C-alpha atoms as an extended CHARMM CRD file, in Angstrom:
* protein
*
       206  EXT
         1         1  MET       CA             -5.6220000000       -0.2310000000       11.3270000000  PROA      1               0.0000000000
         2         2  LEU       CA             -2.5110000000        1.3570000000       12.8400000000  PROA      2               0.0000000000
         3         3  PHE       CA              0.4050000000       -0.6260000000       14.0420000000  PROA      3               0.0000000000
         4         4  ALA       CA              2.8480000000        1.4290000000       16.1040000000  PROA      4               0.0000000000
         5         5  SER       CA              6.5330000000        1.0050000000       15.4820000000  PROA      5               0.0000000000
         6         6  SER       CA              8.2610000000       -1.6990000000       17.5230000000  PROA      6               0.0000000000
         7         7  ALA       CA             10.6540000000        1.0270000000       18.4920000000  PROA      7               0.0000000000
         8         8  ALA       CA              8.2680000000        4.0010000000       18.5340000000  PROA      8               0.0000000000
         9         9  ILE       CA             10.0070000000        7.3170000000       18.1740000000  PROA      9               0.0000000000
        10        10  ALA       CA              8.3730000000       10.7440000000       17.5850000000  PROA      10              0.0000000000
        11        11  ASP       CA              7.3390000000       11.4020000000       14.0860000000  PROA      11              0.0000000000
        12        12  PHE       CA              7.0530000000        8.1650000000       12.1340000000  PROA      12              0.0000000000
        13        13  THR       CA              5.0830000000        5.7050000000       14.4270000000  PROA      13              0.0000000000
        14        14  GLY       CA              4.7450000000        2.7090000000       12.1880000000  PROA      14              0.0000000000
        15        15  PHE       CA              2.8900000000        1.2470000000        9.2840000000  PROA      15              0.0000000000
        16        16  GLY       CA             -0.9090000000        1.2130000000        9.0560000000  PROA      16              0.0000000000
        17        17  TYR       CA             -3.4450000000       -0.1430000000        6.6810000000  PROA      17              0.0000000000
        18        18  GLU       CA             -7.0790000000       -0.0330000000        5.6540000000  PROA      18              0.0000000000
        19        19  LEU       CA             -9.0840000000       -2.8700000000        4.0540000000  PROA      19              0.0000000000
        20        20  SER       CA            -11.8690000000       -2.5290000000        1.4680000000  PROA      20              0.0000000000
        21        21  THR       CA            -13.5200000000       -4.3100000000       -1.4060000000  PROA      21              0.0000000000
        22        22  VAL       CA            -13.9760000000       -3.4460000000       -5.0010000000  PROA      22              0.0000000000
        23        23  GLU       CA            -16.6260000000       -5.1930000000       -7.1080000000  PROA      23              0.0000000000
        24        24  ASN       CA            -17.6790000000       -4.4450000000      -10.6720000000  PROA      24              0.0000000000
        25        25  SER       CA            -18.5470000000       -6.1720000000      -13.9600000000  PROA      25              0.0000000000
        26        26  LEU       CA            -14.9680000000       -7.5330000000      -14.2660000000  PROA      26              0.0000000000
        27        27  GLY       CA            -14.6670000000       -9.2570000000      -10.8300000000  PROA      27              0.0000000000
        28        28  SER       CA            -14.3010000000       -8.9030000000       -7.0860000000  PROA      28              0.0000000000
        29        29  TRP       CA            -11.2560000000       -8.0080000000       -5.0650000000  PROA      29              0.0000000000
        30        30  CYS       CA            -10.1110000000       -7.3240000000       -1.4990000000  PROA      30              0.0000000000
        31        31  VAL       CA             -7.8070000000       -4.3050000000       -1.3040000000  PROA      31              0.0000000000
        32        32  LEU       CA             -5.2570000000       -3.3720000000        1.3120000000  PROA      32              0.0000000000
        33        33  ASP       CA             -4.1450000000        0.2340000000        1.3650000000  PROA      33              0.0000000000
        34        34  LEU       CA             -0.7890000000        0.5430000000        3.1280000000  PROA      34              0.0000000000
        35        35  TYR       CA              0.2200000000        3.9340000000        5.0300000000  PROA      35              0.0000000000
        36        36  ALA       CA              3.0800000000        5.3970000000        6.8560000000  PROA      36              0.0000000000
        37        37  GLU       CA              1.6430000000        6.8540000000       10.0540000000  PROA      37              0.0000000000
        38        38  PHE       CA              3.1570000000        9.9800000000       11.6560000000  PROA      38              0.0000000000
        39        39  ASP       CA              2.4990000000       11.9780000000       14.8980000000  PROA      39              0.0000000000
        40        40  ASP       CA              3.6930000000       15.2780000000       13.5160000000  PROA      40              0.0000000000
        41        41  VAL       CA              1.7560000000       16.7090000000       10.7590000000  PROA      41              0.0000000000
        42        42  THR       CA              4.6910000000       18.8330000000        9.5290000000  PROA      42              0.0000000000
        43        43  ASP       CA              6.6430000000       15.6860000000        8.5510000000  PROA      43              0.0000000000
        44        44  ASN       CA              7.2610000000       15.0670000000        4.9070000000  PROA      44              0.0000000000
        45        45  MET       CA              7.8440000000       11.4780000000        3.7640000000  PROA      45              0.0000000000
        46        46  LEU       CA             10.8370000000       11.1850000000        1.3480000000  PROA      46              0.0000000000
        47        47  SER       CA             11.0140000000        7.4670000000        0.6660000000  PROA      47              0.0000000000
        48        48  CYS       CA             10.7780000000        3.9860000000        1.9430000000  PROA      48              0.0000000000
        49        49  LEU       CA             13.6190000000        1.4830000000        1.8340000000  PROA      49              0.0000000000
        50        50  ASN       CA             14.7200000000       -1.9980000000        2.7070000000  PROA      50              0.0000000000
        51        51  MET       CA             11.0490000000       -3.0170000000        2.2110000000  PROA      51              0.0000000000
        52        52  ASP       CA              9.9400000000       -6.5940000000        2.4870000000  PROA      52              0.0000000000
        53        53  ILE       CA              6.5190000000       -6.9180000000        1.1610000000  PROA      53              0.0000000000
        54        54  GLN       CA              5.2790000000      -10.4700000000        0.4310000000  PROA      54              0.0000000000
        55        55  LEU       CA              2.0190000000      -11.9920000000       -0.6220000000  PROA      55              0.0000000000
        56        56  ASN       CA              1.3260000000      -15.2020000000        1.1580000000  PROA      56              0.0000000000
        57        57  GLY       CA             -1.3410000000      -17.8560000000        0.1060000000  PROA      57              0.0000000000
        58        58  GLY       CA             -2.1570000000      -16.1120000000       -3.2510000000  PROA      58              0.0000000000
        59        59  ALA       CA             -0.8200000000      -16.3290000000       -6.7710000000  PROA      59              0.0000000000
        60        60  CYS       CA             -0.1390000000      -12.7070000000       -7.5170000000  PROA      60              0.0000000000
        61        61  PHE       CA             -1.2660000000       -9.1970000000       -6.5330000000  PROA      61              0.0000000000
        62        62  TYR       CA             -4.0370000000       -8.0820000000       -8.8630000000  PROA      62              0.0000000000
        63        63  ASN       CA             -2.4390000000       -5.9510000000      -11.6130000000  PROA      63              0.0000000000
        64        64  ALA       CA             -4.5160000000       -4.4450000000      -14.3590000000  PROA      64              0.0000000000
        65        65  GLY       CA             -2.8820000000       -3.8460000000      -17.6680000000  PROA      65              0.0000000000
        66        66  ALA       CA             -3.3590000000       -3.8130000000      -21.4940000000  PROA      66              0.0000000000
        67        67  PRO       CA             -0.0920000000       -5.2970000000      -22.8510000000  PROA      67              0.0000000000
        68        68  PRO       CA              1.9100000000       -4.2530000000      -24.7430000000  PROA      68              0.0000000000
        69        69  PHE       CA              0.7670000000       -0.6020000000      -24.3680000000  PROA      69              0.0000000000
        70        70  VAL       CA              0.0590000000       -0.7170000000      -20.6610000000  PROA      70              0.0000000000
        71        71  PRO       CA              2.0590000000       -3.5000000000      -19.0150000000  PROA      71              0.0000000000
        72        72  GLN       CA              1.0050000000       -5.0270000000      -15.7210000000  PROA      72              0.0000000000
        73        73  SER       CA              3.2140000000       -3.4300000000      -13.1210000000  PROA      73              0.0000000000
        74        74  LEU       CA              3.3760000000       -2.2090000000       -9.4540000000  PROA      74              0.0000000000
        75        75  ILE       CA              4.9060000000        1.0620000000      -10.6820000000  PROA      75              0.0000000000
        76        76  PRO       CA              2.1530000000        3.7160000000      -10.7630000000  PROA      76              0.0000000000
        77        77  LEU       CA              0.7440000000        4.5930000000      -14.0960000000  PROA      77              0.0000000000
        78        78  THR       CA             -0.3200000000        8.2010000000      -14.6930000000  PROA      78              0.0000000000
        79        79  ASN       CA             -2.2630000000        7.7080000000      -17.8370000000  PROA      79              0.0000000000
        80        80  VAL       CA             -5.0410000000        5.4920000000      -16.4470000000  PROA      80              0.0000000000
        81        81  PRO       CA             -8.5740000000        6.7050000000      -16.8120000000  PROA      81              0.0000000000
        82        82  SER       CA            -10.0840000000        6.9780000000      -13.3330000000  PROA      82              0.0000000000
        83        83  ALA       CA            -13.3290000000        5.3840000000      -14.7510000000  PROA      83              0.0000000000
        84        84  ASP       CA            -11.5640000000        2.3350000000      -16.0650000000  PROA      84              0.0000000000
        85        85  GLU       CA            -13.0710000000       -0.6140000000      -14.1760000000  PROA      85              0.0000000000
        86        86  ALA       CA             -9.9980000000       -2.7270000000      -14.8000000000  PROA      86              0.0000000000
        87        87  PHE       CA             -7.9120000000       -0.4000000000      -12.6940000000  PROA      87              0.0000000000
        88        88  ALA       CA            -10.3090000000        0.0790000000       -9.8410000000  PROA      88              0.0000000000
        89        89  ALA       CA             -8.4940000000       -2.4070000000       -7.6450000000  PROA      89              0.0000000000
        90        90  ASP       CA             -5.1030000000       -2.2140000000       -9.3920000000  PROA      90              0.0000000000
        91        91  SER       CA             -2.1410000000       -2.8080000000       -7.1710000000  PROA      91              0.0000000000
        92        92  TYR       CA              0.6950000000       -0.1600000000       -7.1680000000  PROA      92              0.0000000000
        93        93  ILE       CA              3.2880000000        1.5860000000       -5.0250000000  PROA      93              0.0000000000
        94        94  THR       CA              3.2300000000        5.2390000000       -4.3220000000  PROA      94              0.0000000000
        95        95  ILE       CA              4.1730000000        7.9740000000       -1.8990000000  PROA      95              0.0000000000
        96        96  GLY       CA              1.1800000000       10.0750000000       -1.1220000000  PROA      96              0.0000000000
        97        97  ASN       CA             -0.6280000000       10.2050000000       -4.3840000000  PROA      97              0.0000000000
        98        98  THR       CA             -3.1160000000        8.2430000000       -6.4360000000  PROA      98              0.0000000000
        99        99  GLN       CA             -2.0290000000        6.1990000000       -9.5150000000  PROA      99              0.0000000000
       100       100  GLN       CA             -4.1490000000        8.3520000000      -11.8730000000  PROA      100             0.0000000000
       101       101  ALA       CA             -2.5670000000       11.6460000000      -10.7260000000  PROA      101             0.0000000000
       102       102  ALA       CA             -0.4540000000       13.0600000000      -13.6000000000  PROA      102             0.0000000000
       103       103  SER       CA              1.7430000000       14.6820000000      -10.8380000000  PROA      103             0.0000000000
       104       104  ASN       CA              2.6700000000       11.4400000000       -9.1890000000  PROA      104             0.0000000000
       105       105  GLY       CA              6.3780000000       11.6760000000       -8.5480000000  PROA      105             0.0000000000
       106       106  THR       CA              6.8990000000        8.1000000000       -7.2430000000  PROA      106             0.0000000000
       107       107  ASN       CA              9.9860000000        6.4340000000       -8.5930000000  PROA      107             0.0000000000
       108       108  ALA       CA             11.4120000000        2.8400000000       -7.7600000000  PROA      108             0.0000000000
       109       109  ASP       CA             14.8880000000        2.3170000000       -6.3830000000  PROA      109             0.0000000000
       110       110  PRO       CA             17.2840000000        0.3060000000       -8.4700000000  PROA      110             0.0000000000
       111       111  ASN       CA             16.7700000000       -2.7180000000       -6.1210000000  PROA      111             0.0000000000
       112       112  PHE       CA             12.9990000000       -2.5820000000       -6.4320000000  PROA      112             0.0000000000
       113       113  ALA       CA             11.7310000000       -5.8220000000       -8.1260000000  PROA      113             0.0000000000
       114       114  ASP       CA              8.3980000000       -5.4930000000       -9.9870000000  PROA      114             0.0000000000
       115       115  ASN       CA              7.4090000000       -9.0140000000       -9.0790000000  PROA      115             0.0000000000
       116       116  CYS       CA              3.8330000000      -10.2580000000       -9.1300000000  PROA      116             0.0000000000
       117       117  ASP       CA              3.8840000000      -11.2630000000       -5.3270000000  PROA      117             0.0000000000
       118       118  ASN       CA              6.5930000000       -9.1450000000       -3.7800000000  PROA      118             0.0000000000
       119       119  VAL       CA              8.7910000000       -5.9960000000       -4.1760000000  PROA      119             0.0000000000
       120       120  GLY       CA             12.1480000000       -7.8590000000       -4.0860000000  PROA      120             0.0000000000
       121       121  VAL       CA             14.7420000000       -7.9860000000       -1.3760000000  PROA      121             0.0000000000
       122       122  ASN       CA             15.1360000000       -4.6620000000        0.2660000000  PROA      122             0.0000000000
       123       123  GLY       CA             13.0820000000       -2.9700000000       -2.3830000000  PROA      123             0.0000000000
       124       124  GLY       CA             12.1810000000        0.7430000000       -2.0300000000  PROA      124             0.0000000000
       125       125  TRP       CA             10.6690000000        3.7730000000       -3.7540000000  PROA      125             0.0000000000
       126       126  PHE       CA             10.9260000000        7.5500000000       -3.3960000000  PROA      126             0.0000000000
       127       127  ASN       CA              9.2010000000       10.7920000000       -4.2070000000  PROA      127             0.0000000000
       128       128  LEU       CA             10.7750000000       13.1540000000       -6.7290000000  PROA      128             0.0000000000
       129       129  PRO       CA             10.9990000000       16.0850000000       -6.3420000000  PROA      129             0.0000000000
       130       130  PRO       CA             10.8840000000       15.7030000000       -2.5740000000  PROA      130             0.0000000000
       131       131  ASP       CA              9.3440000000       19.1320000000       -2.0700000000  PROA      131             0.0000000000
       132       132  ASN       CA              6.2870000000       18.6280000000       -4.3730000000  PROA      132             0.0000000000
       133       133  GLY       CA              3.9280000000       18.0960000000       -1.3590000000  PROA      133             0.0000000000
       134       134  GLN       CA              3.1500000000       14.6040000000       -2.1590000000  PROA      134             0.0000000000
       135       135  GLY       CA              4.7390000000       13.0710000000        0.9710000000  PROA      135             0.0000000000
       136       136  ALA       CA              3.2700000000       15.6390000000        3.3560000000  PROA      136             0.0000000000
       137       137  ALA       CA              1.7940000000       13.9620000000        6.5500000000  PROA      137             0.0000000000
       138       138  ALA       CA             -0.8050000000       16.7350000000        6.9510000000  PROA      138             0.0000000000
       139       139  THR       CA             -3.5140000000       14.0750000000        7.8180000000  PROA      139             0.0000000000
       140       140  GLY       CA             -1.1090000000       12.1310000000       10.0170000000  PROA      140             0.0000000000
       141       141  ARG       CA             -0.5310000000        9.5030000000        7.4260000000  PROA      141             0.0000000000
       142       142  VAL       CA              0.9890000000        9.0650000000        4.0020000000  PROA      142             0.0000000000
       143       143  PHE       CA             -0.2310000000        6.5410000000        1.4630000000  PROA      143             0.0000000000
       144       144  MET       CA              2.4490000000        4.0940000000        0.3510000000  PROA      144             0.0000000000
       145       145  GLY       CA              0.6920000000        1.5140000000       -1.8170000000  PROA      145             0.0000000000
       146       146  ARG       CA             -2.2880000000       -0.5320000000       -2.7570000000  PROA      146             0.0000000000
       147       147  PHE       CA             -2.1020000000       -4.3110000000       -2.7660000000  PROA      147             0.0000000000
       148       148  SER       CA             -5.1400000000       -6.4070000000       -4.0050000000  PROA      148             0.0000000000
       149       149  VAL       CA             -6.1030000000       -9.9370000000       -4.4030000000  PROA      149             0.0000000000
       150       150  THR       CA             -9.2060000000      -11.6970000000       -5.6360000000  PROA      150             0.0000000000
       151       151  THR       CA            -12.0290000000      -12.1200000000       -3.0440000000  PROA      151             0.0000000000
       152       152  GLU       CA            -11.6380000000      -15.8990000000       -3.5210000000  PROA      152             0.0000000000
       153       153  GLU       CA             -7.9500000000      -15.6980000000       -2.4790000000  PROA      153             0.0000000000
       154       154  ALA       CA             -8.8240000000      -13.4890000000        0.5180000000  PROA      154             0.0000000000
       155       155  LEU       CA            -11.4540000000      -15.7990000000        1.7200000000  PROA      155             0.0000000000
       156       156  ALA       CA             -9.0450000000      -18.7130000000        1.3380000000  PROA      156             0.0000000000
       157       157  GLY       CA             -6.6310000000      -16.9360000000        3.7960000000  PROA      157             0.0000000000
       158       158  ALA       CA             -4.3470000000      -14.8040000000        1.6470000000  PROA      158             0.0000000000
       159       159  SER       CA             -2.1540000000      -12.5350000000        3.7180000000  PROA      159             0.0000000000
       160       160  LEU       CA              0.5050000000       -9.8190000000        3.4490000000  PROA      160             0.0000000000
       161       161  SER       CA              3.7770000000       -9.4390000000        5.2530000000  PROA      161             0.0000000000
       162       162  VAL       CA              5.2680000000       -5.9990000000        5.6100000000  PROA      162             0.0000000000
       163       163  SER       CA              8.4700000000       -4.5540000000        7.0870000000  PROA      163             0.0000000000
       164       164  GLY       CA             10.8620000000       -1.8810000000        6.1720000000  PROA      164             0.0000000000
       165       165  GLN       CA             12.1530000000        1.6200000000        6.8400000000  PROA      165             0.0000000000
       166       166  VAL       CA             10.6890000000        5.1300000000        6.2690000000  PROA      166             0.0000000000
       167       167  ALA       CA             12.8210000000        8.1750000000        5.4800000000  PROA      167             0.0000000000
       168       168  PHE       CA             11.3340000000       11.6570000000        6.2020000000  PROA      168             0.0000000000
       169       169  ASN       CA             12.5180000000       15.2480000000        6.4480000000  PROA      169             0.0000000000
       170       170  SER       CA             13.2440000000       15.2280000000       10.1860000000  PROA      170             0.0000000000
       171       171  GLY       CA             14.8490000000       12.4820000000       12.3130000000  PROA      171             0.0000000000
       172       172  GLN       CA             16.4150000000        9.3460000000       11.3980000000  PROA      172             0.0000000000
       173       173  ASN       CA             15.1900000000        6.4460000000        9.0880000000  PROA      173             0.0000000000
       174       174  ILE       CA             12.9250000000        4.2270000000       11.2870000000  PROA      174             0.0000000000
       175       175  PHE       CA             12.2720000000        0.5640000000       10.8710000000  PROA      175             0.0000000000
       176       176  ASP       CA              8.9470000000       -1.0770000000       11.5660000000  PROA      176             0.0000000000
       177       177  ASP       CA              7.7610000000       -4.6250000000       11.2310000000  PROA      177             0.0000000000
       178       178  MET       CA              3.9920000000       -4.7290000000       10.7440000000  PROA      178             0.0000000000
       179       179  GLY       CA              3.9040000000       -8.4440000000       10.6400000000  PROA      179             0.0000000000
       180       180  THR       CA              1.4210000000      -10.3920000000        8.6440000000  PROA      180             0.0000000000
       181       181  VAL       CA             -2.0660000000       -9.0560000000        7.8350000000  PROA      181             0.0000000000
       182       182  PHE       CA             -4.9600000000      -10.9870000000        6.4050000000  PROA      182             0.0000000000
       183       183  TRP       CA             -7.2680000000       -9.4360000000        3.8270000000  PROA      183             0.0000000000
       184       184  ILE       CA            -10.2430000000      -11.1020000000        5.7730000000  PROA      184             0.0000000000
       185       185  PRO       CA             -9.1290000000      -10.5320000000        9.4350000000  PROA      185             0.0000000000
       186       186  ALA       CA            -12.0320000000      -12.2090000000       11.1420000000  PROA      186             0.0000000000
       187       187  PRO       CA            -15.0780000000      -14.3190000000       10.3300000000  PROA      187             0.0000000000
       188       188  GLY       CA            -17.4140000000      -11.4140000000       11.0650000000  PROA      188             0.0000000000
       189       189  ALA       CA            -15.6930000000       -9.4000000000        8.3500000000  PROA      189             0.0000000000
       190       190  ILE       CA            -16.8810000000      -11.7580000000        5.7360000000  PROA      190             0.0000000000
       191       191  ALA       CA            -20.5480000000      -10.5720000000        6.2020000000  PROA      191             0.0000000000
       192       192  MET       CA            -19.3320000000       -7.0690000000        5.9340000000  PROA      192             0.0000000000
       193       193  LEU       CA            -18.1000000000       -7.5860000000        2.4430000000  PROA      193             0.0000000000
       194       194  GLY       CA            -21.6330000000       -7.5910000000        1.0800000000  PROA      194             0.0000000000
       195       195  VAL       CA            -22.9000000000       -4.8340000000        3.3010000000  PROA      195             0.0000000000
       196       196  ALA       CA            -20.6070000000       -1.9340000000        3.4070000000  PROA      196             0.0000000000
       197       197  GLY       CA            -17.4260000000       -3.1110000000        1.4630000000  PROA      197             0.0000000000
       198       198  LEU       CA            -15.1560000000       -2.2140000000        4.4100000000  PROA      198             0.0000000000
       199       199  VAL       CA            -13.3470000000       -5.0320000000        6.1550000000  PROA      199             0.0000000000
       200       200  GLY       CA            -10.9920000000       -3.0800000000        8.2930000000  PROA      200             0.0000000000
       201       201  SER       CA            -11.1380000000       -0.7650000000       11.3030000000  PROA      201             0.0000000000
       202       202  ARG       CA             -8.5380000000        1.4290000000       12.9920000000  PROA      202             0.0000000000
       203       203  ARG       CA             -6.6610000000        0.4660000000       16.1000000000  PROA      203             0.0000000000
       204       204  ARG       CA             -3.2590000000        1.0570000000       17.7560000000  PROA      204             0.0000000000
       205       205  ARG       CA             -0.7870000000       -1.6450000000       18.7990000000  PROA      205             0.0000000000
       206       206  GLY       CA              1.4770000000       -1.1650000000       21.8010000000  PROA      206             0.0000000000
């Protein structure tokens, strides 16, 4: 799904998301992948800032971990085996790369709070070095993070509120308020959980 910025300007057009499910021998989760959407494929996302990301109606984002060696965290871990079931739905922030990628250059701002249900007041993260290609909008979007809750929490009405700014290589920082999104957006989507595992579709606002 794509939500156009409330003050749509060329290049960054707003936050978007896709919903899916993960089910394995360890449990079942509903997953929201957050994206920055662009209308210029030459754009390069540098950072997001002044972010307000809040879980509503749930205890915590699902965070895998194996303390004390692998602590539960929204900071991406680069030493996680891709086949590890515990991390299949793990929540994490990023700019344009998967958690398992050793090249992931995502770093948290000093005001980022690694809380279990939010990123703090005006939290942010950035890509370093900025020219590593990670933030390239070649597909029209840049992956910003994965936020997961248990299927039980999703069915009970858990939702995610998102607003903040995106900085990129051309133009000014642009603010967007995506509003509140439910992991289960409509009754018909519940049936889809057991069929295709996909509970989101793409549309444009405004």
